Each structure stands twice: as C-alpha cells, then as structure tokens.
N, CA, C and O of each residue as an XYZ file, in Angstrom:
268
protein
N     251.710    107.452    -10.162
C     251.539    108.263     -8.969
C     250.670    109.472     -9.319
O     250.908    110.123    -10.336
N     249.702    109.772     -8.520
C     248.781    110.869     -8.782
C     249.367    112.184     -8.303
O     250.071    112.235     -7.294
N     249.069    113.247     -9.039
C     249.520    114.585     -8.662
C     248.442    115.220     -7.795
O     247.413    115.659     -8.309
N     248.666    115.272     -6.489
C     247.652    115.788     -5.566
C     247.745    117.295     -5.383
O     246.897    117.891     -4.719
N     248.764    117.917     -5.962
C     248.950    119.358     -5.791
C     248.219    120.165     -6.849
O     248.186    121.392     -6.756
N     247.639    119.530     -7.841
C     246.949    120.252     -8.903
C     247.937    120.683     -9.968
O     249.108    120.307     -9.920
N     247.476    121.471    -10.929
C     248.370    121.916    -12.001
C     249.496    122.795    -11.459
O     249.344    123.455    -10.430
N     250.608    122.795    -12.153
C     251.729    123.622    -11.714
C     251.379    125.091    -11.885
O     250.677    125.470    -12.823
N     251.872    125.908    -10.974
C     251.610    127.331    -11.063
C     250.406    127.779    -10.257
O     250.153    128.979    -10.144
N     249.660    126.843     -9.697
C     248.505    127.239     -8.885
C     248.857    127.075     -7.411
O     249.437    126.069     -7.002
N     248.506    128.052     -6.650
C     248.741    127.988     -5.208
C     247.522    127.434     -4.504
O     246.390    127.631     -4.945
N     247.761    126.748     -3.420
C     246.673    126.216     -2.613
C     246.356    127.229     -1.518
O     247.110    127.325     -0.549
N     245.256    127.995     -1.639
C     244.969    129.014     -0.624
C     244.751    128.431      0.761
O     245.079    129.074      1.757
N     244.208    127.236      0.843
C     243.979    126.638      2.162
C     245.310    126.327      2.837
O     245.441    126.502      4.049
N     246.292    125.871      2.078
C     247.603    125.590      2.647
C     248.268    126.854      3.154
O     248.896    126.837      4.213
N     248.140    127.956      2.416
C     248.727    129.223      2.853
C     248.063    129.709      4.130
O     248.736    130.222      5.024
N     246.757    129.552      4.221
C     246.034    129.972      5.416
C     246.465    129.160      6.623
O     246.641    129.702      7.714
N     246.634    127.870      6.427
C     247.069    127.024      7.537
C     248.465    127.403      8.001
O     248.733    127.425      9.202
N     249.360    127.702      7.062
C     250.715    128.100      7.451
C     250.685    129.445      8.174
O     251.435    129.644      9.130
N     249.823    130.380      7.729
C     249.723    131.678      8.384
C     249.188    131.523      9.807
O     249.691    132.149     10.740
N     248.173    130.692      9.963
C     247.629    130.483     11.306
C     248.657    129.852     12.235
O     248.717    130.199     13.415
N     249.460    128.939     11.723
C     250.512    128.336     12.545
C     251.533    129.397     12.936
O     252.030    129.392     14.062
N     251.851    130.309     12.013
C     252.790    131.390     12.312
C     252.221    132.322     13.380
O     252.941    132.716     14.298
N     250.948    132.676     13.275
C     250.321    133.568     14.238
C     250.228    132.905     15.609
O     250.419    133.559     16.634
N     249.937    131.617     15.624
C     249.847    130.903     16.904
C     251.205    130.816     17.584
O     251.269    130.813     18.814
N     252.287    130.746     16.826
C     253.622    130.658     17.411
C     254.144    132.013     17.861
O     254.944    132.068     18.795
N     253.726    133.104     17.237
C     254.282    134.429     17.515
C     254.053    134.909     18.956
O     255.006    135.407     19.556
N     252.856    134.793     19.553
C     252.686    135.312     20.917
C     253.573    134.612     21.938
O     253.980    135.236     22.918
N     253.879    133.354     21.741
C     254.726    132.653     22.697
C     256.125    133.249     22.718
O     256.713    133.405     23.788
N     256.666    133.585     21.548
C     258.007    134.149     21.523
C     257.994    135.586     22.022
O     258.980    136.035     22.607
N     256.915    136.314     21.811
C     256.831    137.696     22.286
C     256.679    137.751     23.806
O     257.174    138.683     24.439
N     256.011    136.777     24.392
C     255.844    136.776     25.837
C     257.152    136.449     26.536
O     257.388    136.909     27.653
N     257.998    135.669     25.903
C     259.267    135.301     26.525
C     260.243    136.475     26.507
O     261.061    136.605     27.418
N     260.173    137.323     25.497
C     261.128    138.423     25.370
C     260.994    139.460     26.483
O     262.014    139.832     27.063
N     259.783    139.953     26.820
C     259.715    140.945     27.892
C     260.173    140.407     29.247
O     260.723    141.162     30.049
N     259.961    139.145     29.511
C     260.405    138.584     30.788
C     261.929    138.580     30.867
O     262.501    138.820     31.930
N     262.579    138.310     29.749
C     264.037    138.289     29.731
C     264.605    139.699     29.758
O     265.704    139.909     30.271
N     263.870    140.677     29.212
C     264.361    142.051     29.130
C     263.760    142.908     30.242
O     263.454    144.079     30.020
N     263.591    142.348     31.411
C     262.993    143.102     32.502
C     264.014    143.958     33.244
O     263.707    144.514     34.299
N     265.224    144.067     32.704
C     266.233    144.909     33.341
C     265.915    146.377     33.080
O     264.863    146.700     32.527
N     266.808    147.251     33.471
C     266.549    148.676     33.332
C     266.884    149.189     31.940
O     266.918    150.404     31.745
N     267.129    148.330     30.975
C     267.494    148.716     29.618
C     266.485    149.628     28.949
O     266.872    150.693     28.468
N     265.210    149.268     28.893
C     264.236    150.143     28.223
C     264.083    151.494     28.920
O     263.879    152.506     28.250
N     264.177    151.529     30.229
C     264.045    152.797     30.945
C     265.214    153.719     30.655
O     265.034    154.930     30.519
N     266.400    153.163     30.560
C     267.573    153.983     30.259
C     267.428    154.588     28.870
O     267.749    155.759     28.667
N     266.952    153.807     27.921
C     266.738    154.314     26.562
C     265.701    155.417     26.533
O     265.857    156.398     25.805
N     264.661    155.270     27.304
C     263.617    156.290     27.367
C     264.157    157.580     27.970
O     263.869    158.667     27.469
N     264.924    157.471     29.022
C     265.486    158.656     29.666
C     266.461    159.365     28.724
O     266.446    160.592     28.621
N     267.303    158.600     28.043
C     268.248    159.189     27.092
C     267.497    159.880     25.956
O     267.903    160.954     25.512
N     266.426    159.286     25.490
C     265.620    159.895     24.435
C     264.986    161.199     24.873
O     264.958    162.165     24.111
N     264.480    161.233     26.090
C     263.861    162.463     26.607
C     264.907    163.558     26.770
O     264.658    164.711     26.419
N     266.075    163.205     27.299
C     267.141    164.192     27.468
C     267.581    164.728     26.107
O     267.797    165.930     25.957
N     267.714    163.850     25.122
C     268.102    164.285     23.779
C     267.052    165.209     23.180
O     267.399    166.196     22.531
N     265.777    164.907     23.387
C     264.707    165.761     22.857
C     264.738    167.135     23.520
O     264.535    168.147     22.849
N     264.986    167.184     24.818
C     265.064    168.471     25.525
C     266.246    169.288     25.003
O     266.138    170.502     24.834
N     267.364    168.625     24.752
C     268.531    169.338     24.226
C     268.250    169.889     22.833
O     268.637    171.016     22.525
N     267.586    169.114     21.998
C     267.264    169.586     20.638
C     266.303    170.768     20.707
O     266.490    171.750     19.988
N     265.293    170.697     21.546
C     264.338    171.808     21.675
C     265.045    173.048     22.211
O     264.779    174.156     21.745
N     265.934    172.882     23.175
C     266.665    174.026     23.718
C     267.571    174.630     22.658
O     267.681    175.854     22.579
N     268.218    173.818     21.846
C     269.089    174.330     20.787
C     268.285    175.089     19.737
O     268.721    176.140     19.268
N     267.125    174.572     19.366
C     266.279    175.252     18.370
C     265.778    176.578     18.935
O     265.757    177.578     18.218
N     265.380    176.608     20.191
C     264.922    177.849     20.822
C     266.071    178.860     20.906
O     265.862    180.050     20.673
N     267.267    178.399     21.233
C     268.426    179.303     21.339
C     268.756    179.889     19.977
O     269.083    181.072     19.875
N     268.673    179.063     18.914
C     268.964    179.587     17.576
C     267.870    180.539     17.100
O     268.161    181.516     16.411
N     266.620    180.268     17.458
C     265.520    181.123     17.026
C     265.548    182.471     17.742
O     265.213    183.490     17.138
N     265.934    182.499     18.998
C     265.952    183.738     19.751
C     267.282    184.482     19.615
O     267.343    185.688     19.858
N     268.324    183.787     19.237
C     269.645    184.395     19.201
C     269.989    184.975     17.915
O     271.082    185.520     17.757
C-alpha cells in the first residue's frame, strides 16, 4: 500500500487551506440564524442596563471628586 500522505511530520498546506475554507463557508450560515432567533428585546435590555450602570459610575466618581 502506498503512503499518499508523504513523510510523517509534514503537514499538507493545501489540506489545511481546504478545511479553513470549509469552516469559513459554514460560519456565515450559523451567524445569520442567530440574530433571527434573538430578535427579542434581550439585546436592548442589556444596552439600557449598561448605559444606566455607566451613568451611575460617572455620577459616583463625580460625587467623590467634588465631595
């Protein structure tokens, strides 16, 4: 039986490139499905909570600096 993989310890760069391209081609499909499923108000609530927390931190720092 012939060894078609070449000597041991050598990587096939073409095989790695093909696997990477297959990974990249599969990634956008899974990313497009996620935003459609997460179209609820979840991200907006997180954004609002983050803004409120930032305002509270800025107000606390200003109060400590002036007080």
